[in-house]
C-alpha positions in Angstrom: 22.4 20.8 0.0 19.0 19.7 -1.0 16.7 21.6 -3.3 13.1 21.5 -4.4 11.6 21.8 -7.8 8.0 22.9 -7.9 6.0 22.7 -11.1 2.3 22.5 -12.0 2.7 20.2 -15.0 5.5 18.0 -16.5 5.1 17.2 -20.2 7.6 15.3 -22.3 9.4 17.2 -25.0 9.1 14.2 -27.4 7.2 11.0 -27.1 4.7 10.2 -24.4 6.8 9.0 -21.5 7.9 11.0 -18.4 10.4 9.3 -16.1 11.6 10.2 -12.6 14.7 8.7 -11.3 17.3 9.1 -8.6 20.8 8.0 -7.9 19.6 5.6 -5.3 17.0 4.1 -7.6 13.9 5.0 -5.5 11.3 7.8 -5.6 9.3 8.8 -2.5 6.1 10.7 -2.7 5.5 12.9 0.4 2.3 14.4 1.8 -1.2 13.6 0.6 -0.2 12.3 -2.8 -2.6 10.4 -5.1 -1.1 8.5 -8.0 -3.5 7.5 -10.7 -3.3 6.0 -14.2 -5.6 5.1 -17.0 -3.2 2.4 -18.1 -1.5 -0.7 -16.8 0.8 -0.7 -13.8 3.7 -3.2 -13.6 5.5 -3.7 -10.4 8.8 -5.6 -10.8 9.4 -6.1 -7.1 7.3 -6.5 -3.9 4.2 -4.4 -3.3 3.4 -3.3 0.2 0.0 -1.8 1.1 -0.2 0.2 4.2 -3.9 1.1 4.0 -6.9 -0.6 2.3 -6.5 -2.4 -1.0 -9.6 -2.0 -3.1 -10.5 -3.4 -6.5 -13.5 -3.4 -8.8 -13.3 -6.4 -11.0 -14.7 -9.3 -8.8 -16.9 -11.0 -11.4 -14.5 -13.9 -12.1 -12.3 -14.8 -9.2 -10.4 -18.1 -9.2 -8.2 -18.5 -6.2 -6.6 -21.2 -4.2 -5.5 -20.5 -0.7 -6.4 -20.1 3.0 -9.8 -18.7 4.0 -9.9 -16.4 7.0 -13.4 -15.5 8.1 -14.1 -13.2 11.0 -17.8 -13.9 11.6 -18.5 -17.2 9.8 -18.4 -19.0 6.5 -21.4 -19.8 4.4 -21.3 -22.1 1.5 -24.3 -22.0 -0.8 -23.1 -24.5 -3.4 -21.2 -27.7 -3.5 -18.2 -27.8 -1.0 -15.6 -30.4 -1.4 -13.2 -30.8 1.6 -10.1 -32.9 1.4 -8.3 -33.6 4.6 -9.1 -33.2 8.3 -12.0 -31.0 9.5 -12.1 -29.7 13.0 -15.2 -27.9 14.3 -15.3 -26.3 17.7 -17.8 -24.2 19.5 
């Protein structure tokens, strides 16, 4: 038989940490649930994003990878290309 616990606030009796755990090792948030933190978040496994991933700190981005552009690609600085270049259109 399943049961529900409904509370307005959960506060730790000692310390500063509150933990939620299950026998299966997973916790599922149902409904319109926002999860927020003012600290760091560490994810030990894979992260799946079903919606839009947004971030604010884009001042210093260093990335290596594949570029996917929907409407075009504009380079306003020096571009170094190593390997084959195929242009169609």
